[in-house]
ZANUMAR-256311 format. One record per residue: z, y, x of N, C-alpha, C in turn. Coordinates in steps of 0.001 Angstrom, whole numbers, plus 500000, padded with zeros to 6 digits. Each point is the difference from the previous one (the first is absolute). Layout:
BEGIN
{nzz=Z, nyy=Y, nxx=X, cazz=Z, cayy=Y, caxx=X, czz=Z, cyy=Y, cxx=X}
...
This chain:
BEGIN
{nzz=336974, nyy=279425, nxx=300336, cazz=500628, cayy=498507, caxx=500386, czz=500305, cyy=499251, cxx=498312}
{nzz=500421, nyy=500901, nxx=499116, cazz=500400, cayy=499672, caxx=498589, czz=498707, cyy=499287, cxx=499465}
{nzz=498862, nyy=500908, nxx=499895, cazz=498663, cayy=499640, caxx=499310, czz=499883, cyy=498511, cxx=500590}
{nzz=500317, nyy=499957, nxx=501195, cazz=499388, cayy=498648, caxx=500715, czz=500598, cyy=498615, cxx=499812}
{nzz=501639, nyy=500934, nxx=499489, cazz=500612, cayy=498468, caxx=499075, czz=499775, cyy=500126, cxx=498741}
{nzz=499779, nyy=500616, nxx=499463, cazz=499600, cayy=499928, caxx=498490, czz=498896, cyy=499443, cxx=499779}
{nzz=498733, nyy=500550, nxx=500584, cazz=498602, cayy=499298, caxx=500271, czz=500030, cyy=498524, cxx=500494}
{nzz=500255, nyy=499641, nxx=500689, cazz=500313, cayy=498651, caxx=500386, czz=501053, cyy=499105, cxx=498512}
{nzz=501252, nyy=500503, nxx=499879, cazz=500719, cayy=499220, caxx=498773, czz=498751, cyy=500263, cxx=498612}
{nzz=499393, nyy=500932, nxx=499611, cazz=498633, cayy=500037, caxx=499016, czz=498779, cyy=498915, cxx=500155}
{nzz=500139, nyy=499982, nxx=501364, cazz=498557, cayy=498848, caxx=500277, czz=500711, cyy=498251, cxx=499772}
{nzz=501217, nyy=500354, nxx=500505, cazz=500811, cayy=498040, caxx=499058, czz=499859, cyy=500180, cxx=499684}
{nzz=500649, nyy=501225, nxx=498796, cazz=500048, cayy=499770, caxx=498468, czz=498632, cyy=499524, cxx=498909}
{nzz=498882, nyy=501076, nxx=500376, cazz=498736, cayy=499410, caxx=499660, czz=499507, cyy=498967, cxx=500607}
{nzz=500362, nyy=499345, nxx=501121, cazz=499598, cayy=498410, caxx=500623, czz=500697, cyy=498998, cxx=498957}
{nzz=501442, nyy=500726, nxx=499401, cazz=500377, cayy=498844, caxx=499188, czz=499470, cyy=499733, cxx=498905}
{nzz=499995, nyy=501251, nxx=499049, cazz=499730, cayy=500517, caxx=498476, czz=498086, cyy=499366, cxx=500498}
{nzz=499182, nyy=499741, nxx=500513, cazz=498646, cayy=499521, caxx=500213, czz=500255, cyy=498809, cxx=500041}
{nzz=501097, nyy=499150, nxx=500203, cazz=500118, cayy=498770, caxx=500370, czz=499433, cyy=499176, cxx=501340}
{nzz=499940, nyy=500581, nxx=500646, cazz=499888, cayy=499830, caxx=501900, czz=500866, cyy=499023, cxx=500160}
{nzz=499166, nyy=498895, nxx=500942, cazz=500945, cayy=499009, caxx=500527, czz=501464, cyy=500097, cxx=500723}
{nzz=500380, nyy=499195, nxx=500241, cazz=501460, cayy=499940, caxx=500676, czz=500223, cyy=500741, cxx=501207}
{nzz=498858, nyy=499498, nxx=500783, cazz=500160, cayy=500569, caxx=501336, czz=499432, cyy=501008, cxx=500140}
{nzz=499185, nyy=500876, nxx=499115, cazz=499983, cayy=501602, caxx=500117, czz=500646, cyy=500824, cxx=499777}
{nzz=500742, nyy=499388, nxx=498502, cazz=501507, cayy=501082, caxx=499927, czz=500669, cyy=499953, cxx=501195}
{nzz=500106, nyy=498859, nxx=500214, cazz=501470, cayy=500114, caxx=501111, czz=499443, cyy=500361, cxx=501297}
{nzz=498632, nyy=500334, nxx=500324, cazz=499631, cayy=500157, caxx=500999, czz=499882, cyy=501712, cxx=500363}
{nzz=499726, nyy=500552, nxx=498920, cazz=500354, cayy=501370, caxx=499030, czz=501078, cyy=500476, cxx=500329}
{nzz=501046, nyy=499176, nxx=499527, cazz=501145, cayy=500549, caxx=499729, czz=500589, cyy=500013, cxx=501530}
{nzz=499619, nyy=498691, nxx=500776, cazz=500631, cayy=500118, caxx=501355, czz=499112, cyy=501455, cxx=501018}
{nzz=499092, nyy=500439, nxx=500058, cazz=499277, cayy=500929, caxx=500328, czz=500948, cyy=500995, cxx=499648}
{nzz=500236, nyy=500495, nxx=498795, cazz=500215, cayy=501277, caxx=499673, czz=501958, cyy=500144, cxx=500461}
{nzz=500460, nyy=499078, nxx=499916, cazz=501759, cayy=499270, caxx=500929, czz=499610, cyy=500718, cxx=501539}
{nzz=499154, nyy=499102, nxx=500685, cazz=499725, cayy=500632, caxx=501005, czz=499783, cyy=501173, cxx=500428}
{nzz=498869, nyy=500727, nxx=499063, cazz=499715, cayy=501089, caxx=500124, czz=501316, cyy=501022, cxx=499945}
{nzz=500621, nyy=499745, nxx=498477, cazz=501262, cayy=500729, caxx=499923, czz=501466, cyy=499967, cxx=501306}
{nzz=499784, nyy=498752, nxx=500728, cazz=500812, cayy=500348, caxx=500615, czz=499792, cyy=500541, cxx=501786}
{nzz=498859, nyy=499882, nxx=499916, cazz=499184, cayy=500615, caxx=501224, czz=500495, cyy=501009, cxx=499624}
{nzz=499275, nyy=501025, nxx=498801, cazz=500374, cayy=501600, caxx=500002, czz=501393, cyy=500359, cxx=499759}
{nzz=500981, nyy=499067, nxx=499983, cazz=501312, cayy=500553, caxx=499661, czz=500381, cyy=499963, cxx=500995}
{nzz=499799, nyy=499345, nxx=501573, cazz=500290, cayy=499694, caxx=501347, czz=499369, cyy=501628, cxx=500716}
{nzz=498993, nyy=500519, nxx=499465, cazz=499155, cayy=500955, caxx=500477, czz=500705, cyy=501123, cxx=499632}
{nzz=500227, nyy=500064, nxx=498684, cazz=500374, cayy=501275, caxx=499207, czz=502089, cyy=499851, cxx=501054}
{nzz=500688, nyy=498597, nxx=500035, cazz=501506, cayy=500312, caxx=500641, czz=499825, cyy=500863, cxx=500775}
{nzz=498666, nyy=499228, nxx=501334, cazz=500212, cayy=499943, caxx=501303, czz=499522, cyy=501745, cxx=500148}
{nzz=498823, nyy=500546, nxx=499320, cazz=499508, cayy=501381, caxx=500148, czz=501039, cyy=500932, cxx=499541}
{nzz=501004, nyy=499574, nxx=499173, cazz=501097, cayy=500700, caxx=499778, czz=501037, cyy=500631, cxx=501157}
{nzz=500070, nyy=498898, nxx=500477, cazz=501044, cayy=499765, caxx=500737, czz=499729, cyy=500369, cxx=501267}
{nzz=498654, nyy=500041, nxx=500574, cazz=499659, cayy=500568, caxx=501114, czz=499791, cyy=501626, cxx=499690}
{nzz=500263, nyy=500498, nxx=498866, cazz=500009, cayy=501526, caxx=499964, czz=501109, cyy=500710, cxx=499652}
{nzz=501615, nyy=498861, nxx=500659, cazz=501124, cayy=499870, caxx=499848, czz=500788, cyy=500835, cxx=499176}
{nzz=499498, nyy=499441, nxx=498499, cazz=500666, cayy=500536, caxx=499174, czz=500990, cyy=499543, cxx=499363}
{nzz=500378, nyy=500992, nxx=499553, cazz=501973, cayy=499473, caxx=499928, czz=500553, cyy=499668, cxx=497997}
{nzz=500433, nyy=499293, nxx=499656, cazz=499718, cayy=499685, caxx=498910, czz=501607, cyy=499722, cxx=499481}
């Protein structure tokens, strides 16, 4: 999960560094944000399904 998040952020940073258009950078940023949200939701629900105590 961490690898996907950092990979997406790195791709966004590279797009910024190369001077890509604002649409490309914002698209990459939103894609990373959606992926992080979905992965976090999956992580939380799978942890709760195992009846873990915190």
